[in-house]
C-alpha positions as CSV (number, residue, x, y, z in Angstrom):
1,M,16.6,62.4,39.7
2,P,17.4,65.5,38.2
3,S,18.9,66.1,34.6
4,D,21.7,67.9,35.3
5,A,22.6,64.7,37.9
6,A,23.2,62.4,34.5
7,P,26.9,61.5,34.5
8,A,29.9,63.0,32.7
9,E,29.7,61.6,29.1
10,L,31.5,58.0,30.3
11,P,34.5,56.2,28.3
12,T,33.2,53.8,25.9
13,V,36.0,51.2,27.1
14,K,37.2,50.5,30.1
15,L,41.7,50.5,30.7
16,L,41.2,47.0,32.7
17,A,39.6,43.6,31.9
18,T,36.6,42.8,33.9
19,G,35.6,39.9,35.6
20,G,32.0,38.0,36.4
21,T,31.0,34.5,37.8
22,R,31.2,31.4,37.0
23,L,29.9,28.3,38.9
24,V,32.6,25.3,40.0
25,P,31.8,21.6,40.9
26,R,32.9,22.2,44.3
27,R,31.0,23.7,47.1
28,V,32.6,25.6,49.9
29,Q,31.5,25.9,53.3
30,R,32.8,28.6,53.9
31,P,33.3,32.2,51.2
32,V,36.6,33.2,50.9
33,L,37.4,36.9,49.5
34,Y,40.8,37.2,48.4
35,Q,42.0,41.1,48.4
36,F,44.7,43.7,48.6
37,V,44.1,46.9,50.8
38,G,45.6,49.7,48.4
39,S,42.6,48.5,46.1
40,F,39.5,50.2,45.9
41,N,37.4,47.7,44.0
42,S,38.9,44.9,47.0
43,G,37.4,47.6,49.6
44,K,33.9,47.3,48.1
45,A,34.4,43.9,47.8
46,T,35.1,44.0,51.6
47,L,32.9,45.9,52.6
48,A,30.0,43.8,51.2
49,A,31.3,41.0,53.0
50,R,31.0,42.9,56.3
51,I,27.8,44.4,55.7
52,S,26.2,41.1,54.6
53,S,24.5,38.3,56.5
54,K,27.9,35.9,56.6
55,R,30.5,38.4,57.7
56,D,31.4,36.3,60.3
57,D,32.3,33.2,58.3
58,F,34.0,35.2,55.8
59,D,37.9,33.8,55.4
60,I,39.1,37.1,53.8
61,R,43.0,36.7,52.6
62,Y,45.5,39.5,51.9
63,T,46.8,39.1,49.0
64,L,50.4,41.0,48.0
65,H,49.2,42.3,44.2
66,V,51.6,42.0,41.4
67,R,53.2,38.8,42.5
68,D,51.1,36.3,44.9
69,N,47.7,37.3,41.8
70,Y,50.1,36.2,38.8
71,T,51.0,32.7,40.7
72,L,49.4,29.8,38.7
73,Q,46.9,28.6,41.2
74,Y,45.8,31.9,41.2
75,A,45.7,32.0,37.7
76,R,43.3,28.8,38.0
77,L,41.0,30.5,40.0
78,N,41.0,34.0,37.9
79,P,41.8,33.4,34.7
80,D,39.5,36.4,33.8
81,T,41.0,39.2,35.4
82,M,44.1,37.8,37.2
83,A,43.5,40.7,39.9
84,V,41.9,41.4,42.9
85,P,39.1,41.0,44.6
86,T,38.4,37.3,43.9
87,M,35.8,35.7,45.8
88,E,34.8,31.5,46.5
89,I,31.2,31.4,47.7
90,D,28.8,28.8,47.6
91,D,29.1,27.1,44.0
92,R,30.6,30.5,42.2
93,V,33.8,31.9,42.1
94,C,33.2,35.9,41.6
95,T,36.3,37.9,39.9
96,D,34.0,41.3,39.7
97,S,33.7,43.1,42.8
98,Y,30.0,44.3,41.2
99,D,28.8,40.3,40.7
100,M,30.3,40.2,44.3
101,V,28.0,42.8,45.9
102,I,24.8,42.2,43.9
103,Y,25.5,38.1,45.2
104,L,26.0,38.9,49.0
105,M,23.1,41.4,48.8
106,D,20.8,39.0,47.3
107,T,22.2,36.0,49.3
108,Y,22.9,36.7,52.0
109,P,21.5,40.6,52.8
110,G,22.3,42.0,56.0
111,P,20.4,44.8,57.9
112,G,20.8,47.6,56.0
113,D,19.7,46.0,52.5
114,Q,16.8,43.7,53.8
115,E,15.7,47.3,54.9
116,A,15.9,48.7,51.6
117,V,14.6,46.3,50.0
118,Q,11.6,45.7,51.9
119,A,10.8,49.2,51.5
120,G,11.0,48.5,47.6
121,R,14.8,50.5,46.6
122,R,15.8,47.7,45.9
123,S,15.7,49.3,41.6
124,Q,17.1,52.5,43.5
125,M,19.9,50.4,44.9
126,L,21.0,49.1,41.8
127,E,20.5,52.3,39.6
128,F,23.1,53.7,42.5
129,V,25.8,51.0,42.3
130,D,25.7,50.8,38.3
131,Y,26.1,54.9,38.2
132,V,29.1,54.4,40.6
133,R,30.4,51.1,38.5
134,A,30.9,53.6,35.7
135,W,33.6,55.5,37.0
136,D,37.0,53.7,36.0
137,E,38.6,54.0,39.4
138,Y,41.8,52.4,37.7
139,M,41.8,56.0,36.2
140,F,41.5,57.8,38.7
141,T,44.6,55.8,40.5
142,Y,47.1,55.2,37.8
143,G,46.4,58.5,36.7
144,H,47.7,60.2,39.1
145,M,50.7,58.6,39.5
146,G,53.8,59.8,38.2
147,E,54.9,57.5,35.0
148,A,58.0,57.1,36.5
149,T,56.7,54.5,39.1
150,S,54.1,53.3,36.6
151,E,57.1,52.3,34.3
152,L,58.4,50.4,37.7
153,A,55.0,48.9,38.9
154,N,54.7,47.8,34.6
155,G,58.2,46.4,35.1
156,I,57.7,43.8,38.4
157,R,54.1,43.2,36.8
158,L,55.9,41.8,33.6
159,V,58.7,40.0,36.2
160,F,56.2,37.7,37.4
161,L,53.7,37.6,34.7
162,R,56.3,36.2,32.0
163,R,58.1,33.9,35.2
164,S,54.9,31.8,35.2
165,L,54.1,31.8,32.1
166,A,57.8,30.3,31.2
167,K,56.9,28.1,34.4
168,V,53.6,26.7,32.4
169,L,54.7,26.1,28.9
170,K,57.8,23.8,30.2
171,E,55.7,22.3,32.7
172,K,52.5,21.7,30.4
173,P,50.1,20.9,32.8
174,E,46.6,19.4,31.6
175,D,45.4,22.8,31.7
176,A,48.4,24.3,29.6
177,A,46.7,26.0,27.0
178,S,43.9,27.9,29.0
179,L,46.7,29.0,31.2
180,A,49.0,30.3,28.5
181,A,46.3,32.0,26.6
182,A,45.5,33.8,29.9
183,Y,48.8,34.7,30.8
184,E,49.1,36.2,27.1
185,R,45.7,38.5,27.5
186,K,47.3,39.6,30.5
187,I,50.8,40.8,29.9
188,A,49.0,42.3,26.5
189,G,46.7,44.5,28.3
190,V,49.7,46.0,30.1
191,T,50.4,47.6,27.1
192,N,46.4,48.9,27.2
193,M,47.4,50.7,31.0
194,K,49.7,52.8,29.8
195,R,47.2,54.9,28.5
196,A,46.4,56.1,31.9
197,Q,50.3,56.1,32.9
198,Q,52.0,58.0,30.1
199,D,51.9,61.6,30.5
200,G,50.7,64.1,28.2
201,S,47.2,65.6,26.5
202,Q,45.9,62.0,26.6
203,K,46.2,61.4,29.9
204,E,45.4,65.0,30.7
205,K,42.2,64.8,29.0
206,D,40.6,61.4,30.2
207,L,42.0,62.1,34.0
208,T,39.8,65.7,33.8
209,A,36.7,63.6,32.4
210,N,37.4,60.7,35.1
211,I,37.5,63.4,38.3
212,A,34.3,64.9,36.7
213,Q,32.3,61.8,36.7
214,L,33.6,61.3,40.2
215,H,32.2,64.5,41.7
216,L,29.2,63.6,40.1
217,V,29.2,60.2,42.2
218,L,30.0,61.7,45.2
219,A,27.3,64.4,45.1
220,R,24.5,62.0,44.5
221,G,25.6,59.8,47.1
222,S,25.4,62.9,49.7
223,A,22.1,63.4,48.6
224,L,21.1,60.3,49.0
225,L,22.6,60.7,52.6
226,E,20.7,64.0,52.9
227,E,17.7,62.4,52.2
228,H,17.4,59.5,54.2
229,K,19.6,60.6,57.5
230,G,21.6,57.2,58.0
231,G,22.0,54.8,55.0
232,L,22.0,55.7,51.4
233,L,18.9,54.2,51.1
234,G,17.4,54.0,54.7
235,A,18.3,54.3,58.3
236,R,21.2,51.4,58.2
237,F,24.0,51.1,56.0
238,G,23.6,48.8,53.2
239,T,25.1,48.5,49.6
240,P,24.9,51.6,48.2
């Protein structure tokens, strides 16, 4: 790949907590994807589910963002981020869209992924996925929102988060300590989110760098489409 296609200088820290994958004792018979239609990351996970060989088995559950994902039930499922998407599949719970994409690509590849892997392009697939992953969609989304709109969204977040935390402290379930810690982390994270929301020179600088990085991502994707005349890495649509 030519050197001028390298990404713009990346932020050292993303503004949102990141998830991961954990194994669970109960194996699900049918994969479940919790998502919200307005979420970029939910879109990635939903697309990965639809192009996988498990596409007809998925139970896709629409989750009302900043409300349903702050319930105690959801916090137990995804204490990492208390965000969308979250995927229950086989013997694991994935709380990061990247983990979902990779697991589906490796375990339940659809026709496009099978074609790319058989052609020896798996490393190229992962390189492009990592390239896209470095872009912070949160800064792009909230950086374009006005400060007043962001404050309203944060206010709604805090109402539901504090209400759920109060319920934990009052009812004292067996997992009260871990639940309370998860809610405290999430509430503290709202403060960090304001960097993308408060109008001023820092927000303008961050958003300008973010947009420049997005343009490079789109340019690389366009070049791959032109090269392969179909999917990014083959004639059929696949993960990248």
